C-alpha angles and dihedrals in degrees: 000000000000118000112238106235092199091058090045089054088052092052090050090050092052091050093048095045096039089219137074089217094055092041091052091052091049091050093042092239133126115257090241093052092050093047091050092049092051090050089052090051090053090051090051092050093041098227137074114267101180135045107218097193127161092262093059138278122318128187112236122219091261089052092049090052092049092048092050091052091038094058089055092049092048092052092047091051092051093046091049092052093047092048094048091049093050092049093045092051093047092242119155119254111261126199109222099205123190125190135180122237088255088073103076125227089244092053092047091047091053091051093048092047091049094050094045093047091056094037110026094181094055111118118207130184110195121204127182112220137168113251096257093048091045091057093046092051092048092050093044094050095251094119133034098204139012131202121203143142104243128348123164117250114278126199111256096020125102121207142191136176110246099183147339118243126198119250120231133168131246122208135173115270088248094051117119090241095048095096093054122102091206139005135198124229089253089061093060100042093097096052129085113248118222114224134178102215130048117257110258093025101054120066092202095049090050090050091053092047090051090050089057092047091052087052089057108261140087107237127224106225132191125189110230122232089213094086115181098020122116110274094244091058092058094063097050110122093009137097091231131104132221131204111238139170094214123121118272118267139055118350138177091035092308094308091108137033130215115216132194115251122216138241091032117258124185137201126203129251102218128197119204130182143162103287100221102028115105123227124163090191090056092049090050093049095048092047092050093049092046091053091048094049091047089056092050093053131228120325094000119178 
């Protein structure tokens, strides 16, 4: 039996919308047509996928499993079509590269320069995305590769650590620590740490919190409202600090300062990609970065 991808798309839409009515509107179908199609999908699979109770629709465990696999299949199908069309039209292979705001522009620029120096004909389209959107685009076939600091494993996505970057702190130029060349973890324990993701839901925030705990203190964290801005910018005009991987010295046009943190602590640069989707450009990029990082040595930066 072949799984009908259209019906799978409909099941995913119902799960995402939490309602057959809203999913039908999104898919431009009548509610009756969508309900019939979902019933047919359940007959094909041989088990119930949805609980249609009086309090609304709920995805059953079998449905959740099918949706998780279905998102991977959907992304693979889209990637396969895009790749075949590019090859058939004689278009060059392009690496659609997504990165989270935690990967700085300087770091991304270094990676792009490295890859293009070794492979001058490699075409790369960078896109900054928030972690959740990055994962969705990778699963849906909208990106070929993602770069982040720490994202929990996701079904259908492969991952590897490309490098380890040294952590530093950023403070406002008026901060009491701003005149220091270096600080110890004990020096920052009393200050609130600005983060971008909520603890418990952000892999990178949890990694930073765990780093503080290993240093001997329980950090006070505050999620910034300035989502998407460079970390150093978020501390300007505040008494807070932010963990960064930027170079030491002035930042944010002199309104902030990046300070060395001792003893050294490092965070990973993680690459993630659709596990079964082919991409020569991605393979070329990853190989170039791996060679570059091997030459730099462990925990460089």
